[in-house]
N, C-alpha and C positions, 0 to 999 in steps of 0.2 A: 504494500500500500504506500502511496505517496500522499503527503499532506502539503498543500500549496497555500502560501500566504502572499497576497498582493502587498508588497512593501510600498509601492507608489504606482499611481495610474496616470500621471500627468505628463505633458510634453516638456520640452527643454526649459521653459520658463516657469513651470509649475502653475498651479491654479490655487488661489487667485493670482493674477498677473499684477506685478507692482504698478501702482498708480491707476489701475483700472476700476471704474465704478459701475461696470455693467451688472446685470442681474445675477450672472453666475459668480462673478468675483465678490459680490456683496451678499451672496446667499448665506443663510445660517444653517443650511443642510450640511452635515459633516461629509456627505457623499460628494459634495461639490468642492471639497478641499483636497487637492491632489498634489502630492510630492512627485518627484521625477520617477519614471517607470523602472521598476525592479521587482523581482519575485524571489521568494525563499522556497526551497523544495526540501522536504524532510522524508526520509524513509525510516525504517526501524533503527538503522545504525548510522545514517549519514545525513549531514545537513550541507546544502549547497545554496549559494546565492548567485543569481544571474544578474550581473552588472552592479557596480558600486557608484551610485549617483552622487551628486553634490549633497544629497540629503542622507547619505548612508549612515552616518553616526546617529542621527535622530531616528532613522528607521530601525536600527538595531536596538536602541533604547526603548522605543515605544512598543516593540514586539518582544521585549525581554529576551533577546537573542544573546546568549552567552558563549556559544560555541559554533564554529563553522569549520567544516572539513576542507572546503575548497571554494574558489570563486571562478565562475565561468563568464567570459565576456562575449558580447554579440558583435561589437564594432567599436572603432576608435573615435566616437564623438563624446565630447566632454560631459554631456548630461548622462552618459552611461558609465564613465570611469573616473570622474574627477574626485570621488570620495575615497579612492583607494588608500590614501595615507592613513585613514582611520582603521586599518587592520591592526595597527600597533597594539592595542589592548589584547586582541586575540593572540598575537605573537607572545605577549608577555605572560598571559595566563597559561597558554598551552606549551610555552617554551619551544615552539616549532615555527619554521617558516610556513607561510601560507601558500599552498599550491594555487597557481594562477593559470587557468586554461584559456588561451587566446590565440587567434591566428596571427600571422606574421605582421600584418599592418597594424594591428592593435598593440602588439608588443613594441613596435617602433614608437608609438605615442606614449606608452607607459614608460619606456626607458628615457624618453625625452622629458616628460613632465615630472617624473619621479626619479631623476638621475641620481639623486643623493642616496637612494636605496641600493644602488648598484656600484657605488664606489668601493674600492678595495679596503681603504682605511677609514671607513665611515664611523661616525660617532655611535655610541650606544643609544638605544631607544628609537632608532629609525626603523622604518618598515622592513620586515624580512619576508621575502617572497621568492618562490621558485617558479619560473616561467616554464610552462609546458605548451608546446606548439600543437595546435589542432587545425585541421582542415575539414575535409568532407568525410573522413573515415570515422566510423563509430568508435567511441571510447567509453570507459566506465569509471565512475568515481565511487568508491565504496561498493555499495550494492545497487547504485543507480546507473542504468545504461543511457547513454546519450547518442542519438543519431543526428548529426548536423544536417541542417536544411539550408541550402544556399539561396538567399533571396537578394533582391537589389533595392537599394535606397538611392534612387537615381543612378549615379555612376558608381556608388560605393557598394561593394559586396558586404552583406550582413549575414551573420549566422543565426538562424533559428534552430530549435532543438526539439526532437521528439524523444520523450522518455516513457517507454511503454506505450500506453494508450493516451498519453497527454502530450500535446504539441504546443510550443510557445514560439510566437513570431512577433517581433516588434521592429519598427522602423523599416517598413517595406512599401514599395509601390509597384513591384513586379515580382512574380514568382514563376520561374520556368516550369514547363509541363513536367519535366523529369522530377522536379522537387515537389510539385503538387502530388505526385504519386506517393511520396514519402509521408504526406499528411493524411492521405485517405485511410479510413479505418480507425482514425482516432476517435476516442469517446468524448474527449474534452479538448477544445482548441482555444488558445488566447491569440488574438490578432489585433494589430494596430488599426485605428480608425480616427485620425487626427481631429476632424471637424466635419461639418456638413458641406462646406465649400471645397472645390478641388484644390489640390496642393501638388507642387512639382516633385516632392520626395516621399510623400506618405499616401497610403490609401485614405480617401475620405469615407464617410459613413456609407454612402451609396455603393462605392466600389467594394468596400469590405463585405457588404451584404451580398453583392453579386458574386463575389468569390466564394463565399460560404455556401450559398444556396445549393449548388450541384453536389457538394461534398457529402451532404447528409449526416453531418456530425451532430450528435444529439444535444451537446451542450457547448455553447460558444460564449466566451467573454471577450468583449472589445476593450481596448486599452490604449494608452498613450494619447490622452485627450488634451486639446487646448481649451481655453474658456469658450471658444467659438462652437464647441459641440452643443452647448445649450445646458439647461438645468437637468440634472441627473434624472429626477423623477419624471419629467415631461418626456425626455428622450426614451427612457426605459419603457414607458407605457406604450410606446408606438413600435417597439421592435417585434420581429417575428417570434413565434414560439421557439423556445430553446436558446434564444440569443439575449444576452444581457450586457449592460455596461459594467465593467469592473469598477471597483472603488478601493481606496486605501483601507487595508485591514480585512478585506474579503478573504475568507478561508474556505477551502473545499478539499475533499479527498477523492482519490481514485485508486481502485485496486490495481 
């Protein structure tokens, strides 16, 4: 069994957007308060986080996460990796380096922005991490199997992942037919749907629903929203059966 926690469901700016007084940004509904997108996956023996957002520290605190076995990255945009420095407490308490699963272009960004973690004579207390290169071949962390799914975020390749009957895809606006085949048969899918208007690098709501419809996946959660998606309750009430808006703190399990 896998237990999934939505650590954040917002786009790169988060929701509310700084300085915005729209109905979504001023909403009192907690489901309209969105940190940057990330999830936590837990099996009986293993805990993995996908992406360390700028909100990573707070996400760990508010979900009372005290142990992580590894971090997996989807791509090298800062709203998905900028919080990596905050692995330091996990290093301290576990007395181990953090395994970091990332493709080569993401590793370039990590080494650039967190260069101090890779210096030979670095000071004590800096992040300790072990970079593990992933591509399109399956890999396993503890008892959780990962099947990478190559999607496109305009020109940038992004990795989605299938873990058993659960598939997670964020920051995509195109998925090749060969990768769609890897999604088929999933029982739960998380897919990005930035807003109602079209966007050059993300699926909008209509495009996400068009992609989902022929797949016949029983349970779908949309994620990575800007404030332009609209009020959670209003949008949720108009979605097809089996399709829901994800929100921060949402938890579900899958066999």
